[in-house]
N, C-alpha and C positions, 0 to 999 in steps of 0.2 A: 566729602563728595566722591573722592577717588575710591574710598572703600565701598561706598554704595554701588558705584559703577561696576566694581569687580563682582559684586553679588548678582548683578542682573543676569548674566548667562546662566548661573545656577538656578535662579528663579524661573527662567524661561524653560529650562530642561525639566525641572520639577513639575511645572504646570502642564507642559506638553504630555508628560507621562500620566499626570493626574487626570487629564481629559480622556486619555485612552482607557484608563481603568474605569472611569465613570461610565463610559459607553458600554463596556463589556463585562465588568467584574462585579458580581453581587457581593454584599457583605458576607463575611465568614468563608469566602471562597478560598480554596487551597491553591497557592501559587508555587511553582517550582522554577527557579531561575537556572538556566544553563550558564554556568560560570566557568569561563576559561582562565580568568585572571588577567586578561588583556584590558586595554583602556575601556572599550565599550561596555563589557559586562561588569567591570569594576564600578563604573559610573552608575550603571543601572542598579546594581546592588545597593549602592549608597542612596540612590533616589528612592528605591522601594522601602528601604529601612526607614527613611524619613516619612514616608507616606502611610506606614502601617496603621498608625492610630487613626489618622483621618479616614481611611477607607476600610479599616477593620478586616483586613484579609490575613490569612495565615501564610507565612513565607518560609520556604526552605530552598536549598540549592543543590545542584548536582554538578560535579566536575568530571569530565571524561578524561581519563588518563590513557593516552594513546600509546605511550611507550616508544614513540618514534624519535624523540629528541633526547639528547643526553641530559637536558634540563627538565625532563618531564616530572621527575620526583620533586624537584625544587618548585615547579609550578603548582603541583598538588599541595605541597606544604604551605606555599603562599596563600592558596585558596582556603586552606584550613584555618590559618591565622586570621585571614580577612573576615571569614564568616564568624569566627569566635568574637572578633571585635564588634561585629554588628549583631551578636546574639541570634545568629541564624544557623539552623541545623544544616550540615553539609554531608552529602554522600559522595565519596570518590568511587567512580565506576571504572574498572579497568577494561579497556577494549582490547580485543585480539585482532590485530590488523596484519593480514598476510602481506609480506613485502613483495611476493611474486604474483599478486592478483592480476588477472588478465586485464581488468578494467583500469589498472594503475593504482598506485598506493594512495593517491589523493581520494579517488572514488571509493576505495576500500575503507579508508578512514571515515569518510562521510557516511557510508553505509552502516558502519558500526555505531557511529553517533546516533543515527536515526533509529537504530534498533534499541539503543539504551533510552533515548528520549521517548520512544513509543511505549515503553514499559513503565513510565513514571506514573505513580498513583497521585494524581492531582486534578484539579479542575482546569488549570492552564499551565502549559509549559512555556516559559518566557525566554526568548532569545534577544540578543542585543543588536540585531541588525538595524542600521541607521540609514539616513538619507543617501550617503555616498555609496553604501552597499546596494541600495535600490537602483541608483544610477548605473552602477557597474553591471548589475544583473540585467537591466534593460539593454545595455550595449551588447552583452554576451548573447542575449536572446535574439537581438537584431542580426548579429553576425552568424547565428545559426539558421536564420531565415524563419523565425517563429512567427505565428499569427497573433491575433489580439490576446488570446489566453496566455501565451508565453510572454508577450510584451507587457502584460499586466504586472509582471515581475512578482514581488512578494506581497501578498495581502496582509492587512493589519491583523486579522484573526482568521484562522483556518482550521477546519476539521479534516484530519487525514484518516483514511481507512486503516483500522487496526490500532490506532493510537488511543490510549485511555484519556489523555488530556487534549484540550484544544490548544493549538499553537498560537501564541500571542506575541506580536512584535511592537512593543510600546514606544520604541525610539525612532520609528521610520520618519517622523517629522523633524528630527534633530540632525544637524550636520556633524561630520567628524570634528570640524573646527569648534563647534559649540560644545561638544563633549570634552575637548581638550581645555577649553576655557573653564568649563565646570570643574574639571579635575584640578586645574591650577588654583581656582578659587577655593576649593575644598582641601587643597594640599594632599591629594590622593596619590598613591603609588600603584603601579601595575607592572605586569611582566610583558616582555616583548618576545614574540615567537620569531626566531631567526628565519624560519621558512617563509614568513610573509614578504621577505625581500627577494625571494627566488623568482625571477621573472620568467623562468621556464613554465611556470604555472600561468594559465591564461588570465585568471582573475588578478593575480599579482601584477602581470604585465599591464593590464588596464589601469590598476590602481597606481602603480609606480611610474609608468611612462605615458600612457595615453591620456588619462584624466588630467594630469598637470598641464600637458600641452593644450588640451581643450580649454582648460580654465584660463590660460594666458590669452586666448583669442575670444573666448566666450565666458566672461566672468559670471559666476552663479550658475554654471551649466549643470551642476549636480542637482540643484533644486529644480531646474527646468526639466531635466530628464525624469526626475521623480514625479513631477506633475504629469508628464507625458505618460508615464506608467499608470497613473491614476485614471487618465482618460481612456487608456487601453482597457483598464479593468472595467470601466463603464460599458465600453463596446462589447467586451467579452460577456458581461452580464446580460446584455440585450440578446446576444447570440444564444446564450443559455436559455433565455426565455423563449426564443423562437424554437429551439430544439425541443423544449418541453411541450410546446404546442404540437409540433410534428410527431413527437413520440406518442401522443395520445392515441393516434390511429396506426402507428407503425411498430410500437414496441409493447410486447406483453410478456411479463416475467423476464425470462432470459433470452427471448427470441425477437429478432429484428426482421420484420416482414419485408422481403426484397421487392415485392410488387408495390407496396406503399412507398418504398424508397425510390423506385423508378419513376414514380409520378411527380417527384419533386424536381425543381431546377437543380442543375449541377452544384450550385453554391449551397443550397439548402440540404442537398443530399450529403455533401461533404460535412456540413455542420452537424447533421443528425448522426452520421457515422462516428464523428469525433465524440459526440455526446454519449453514444452507445458504448464506446470503448472507455471513455473517461469515467463513467459512472461506476465502473468496476475498480477504480483506483489505479488503472494501468497507465503508464506513460503514453501520451498521445503520439500516434505515428507521424512521421514527417510527411511532407507534401507528396513525395514520390510514392511512398508506401500507401498512403491514403488513396491516391489516384488509381494505383494498381488494384487495390482492394475493391474500389467501386467498379472498376472495369470488369473484374472477375465476377463479383456478386451479381451484376446486372447484365453482363454480356455472355456468360458461359451457357452452354446447353443446360436444359433443365435437369438432365441426368448426370452432368459432369460432377466430378469430385473436386470442389473448390476448397483450397486450404492455403491460407495466407499466414506467413510467419510474422508475428508481432514481437517475438523475442522477449521472454520465453513462451508467452502464450501464443495461441493460434486462433485465427478467425476462420470458421468453417461455414459453408452453406449446405443446408440439408432440407429437402422438400419445401423449397421456397422461403426458407428462413435462414438468417445468419446467427451464429452462436459463437461466443467466446469460450475457448477451451484452454484450461490450465495445463501446465506441463504434466506429462505422464509420470506416474510413480516409477521408481527405479525397478529394473528387472530383477526380481527375486523369486525364489521358489515358493511352493505352497506351505501352509502351516497346518499343524495337526490340532483338531478339536478334541478336547478331553472333558467335555461336559461343562465348559465355561458358559455363563449366561451371555457374555459378550466377548467377542474375539476380534482383535485387529488383524486385518489381512493386508500386509505390506504390498503384495503384488498388485493390489487393486486400489490401495489408498483409502479404504473404507473400513468400517466396523460391521460385523454381522452379529445381530442379537438372536438368541434362541429362546423361543417361548414354548412352555409346556402346554400341550393341547390334547384333546381327546377326539378320536374319530377323524382326524385329518392330519396333514403334515406328513413327515417321514415317520415310519414305524420305529418307535424307540427300541423295541426288542431286537430289530435287525441291526441297529447301529451299535448296540452294546458289544464290547469286546472286539469290534472291527477297527480297522485303520480308517478314520474319517479325516479327510484332508480338505482344506479350503485354499483356493488359489485362482489364478487367472486362466483364461482360455488359452489352449495350446494349439488348437486346430484339429479338425477331423472328428470332433465330438458328435455323438448322436443321442437323442432323447426320445423316449416313448411317453407321451403325455396322457394317453388313454389306454386302459387295459385292453389287450387284443388289437390295438391299433398299430399303425406303422411306426417304425423308428425314423424320426426326421433328423436330418443334419442340423446341427446347431446354427450353422451359417444361414440356412433357409429360415429357421425359426426367428432368428434375429431380424432378418429382412421383413418377414411377415408381421412382426411386432413393431416395426418401424423404429428399431433401436438405431440411433445415429452411429455412423462408422467409428467415431472417436471413442464411443462408449463400449464398443463390443469387446475390445481387448482388456477392459477394466472391470467388467462385471465379475462379481465373485461367483465361483462355481464350487459345488461340494461333491466330493467323490467318496464312496464307501467301498473299501477294498478295490480301488481302481475303477469302480463302476460309477458313471456320472449319475448323481441322484437329484441334484437341484441346480437351477440356474436363476439368479436374481432377475425378477421381472418377467420370467418365462414360465416357470413352474417346476413340478416334481416328476420324477420318473414313476410311472404308474405302478411298476412292480414293487416299489419300496414304500408306497403310501399306506398309512394306517387305515384299518377298516373300522366299521362302527364299534364304538366302545373300547377300541384299542388306544393305548397310550401313544402319543406322538410328540414330535418336536417340530416346530415351524421356524426355520431361519428367516431372518429379514435383514436386508441391507439398510444401514443407517448412515447418516452423514459422517464425514471425516472428523478427525480430532479437532479440537479447538472450536467446535461448532460450525466448521466451514466445510463445504463440499468441494474438496480439492480435485475431484475427478471429472467434473462436468456431468454428473449422473442425475442432475436434478429432474430431468424429464421422466425418470422412472420412479421417483419417490411418491 
């Protein structure tokens, strides 16, 4: 009887994970486990190895070697041996963590982990977050003054922008004590990260000092807090549904209509603005920034230049609409075009494609042997769009073509021997245009690398 009781915790943990897999994981799915070698991920590796045949998934693991601890090599070696014992392929990924990062070494290490996890080729990236982690996350979010979305803490399954795999947390229903019981019943060994005891980190302080004190007065508080996070997740889902309804008449492509926003109650307006920011994968602004953004979007003069810092992105208002604008490309000089079909323009953060045409575009004969440069606007440029017509300032042309202010410094311009010949979205200098039957070349701005428009130039595409 005693032996069977010892097996009960392991059975409970295995079945809890099996239920999560049944809800989300299809047969033959590719799973990658984030394996630190600590108690939680070691238990999860053991459970997954036991469930492979029942659920018919493919399992591999990744260990992030941060290089911050003198024991980092030993932890990596431990994970190698552990995976070999379970017949699981392991990749050891070395992170480069700057010790002088302005955000702090903990945030820098987390950022590097996220970068490595985002690149994993799998259907699911599994982490070993458990019930106590969920409770600690809820408390951290409460102390930050978060709303329902933040208080929902960690969802069981999550799709993150830019990640190849969905993030899955199959241990959220298991307590840390249950995992220790499982490890004892299975005679598992794991490594201990000495930094987990450093209470100068806020999460460690909660884990080592606050949660034990709460548990003495409120037994089972971790499970209660985790249930509270689940209820907040339901409330956040309802708010998302409401935002989706309001977005039908207020959001089109990348534009949030400020007039539609003004017709909502303040609560619904804040909810819609959070939705508008969050759908781009950006961190949600805090209450102070959100309130200030609403005040400026709805209260400023119609011709005022509204520009709210969301660090590092910005929220701009232009002609009655609000737009999210990514950071500007670094300031660099122009690049020379030497006949390439596609040329990356660092000053603008875009590519320019060149198409061979006849009877239109720039006259190819005039470009041959000349210095043809592509770069960003410098100021004071003029362009003659029609033969015999006036030379207009580029500033005026950009205004007439309703080019938003944040895009004007990022449009690619082409010069031929210092003469402005083409501006993306505006047109060609008439003096350099190909005539009927003449060979020409037509430049065209395309999206940035990696298939994403990092310049906010979508309105001109």
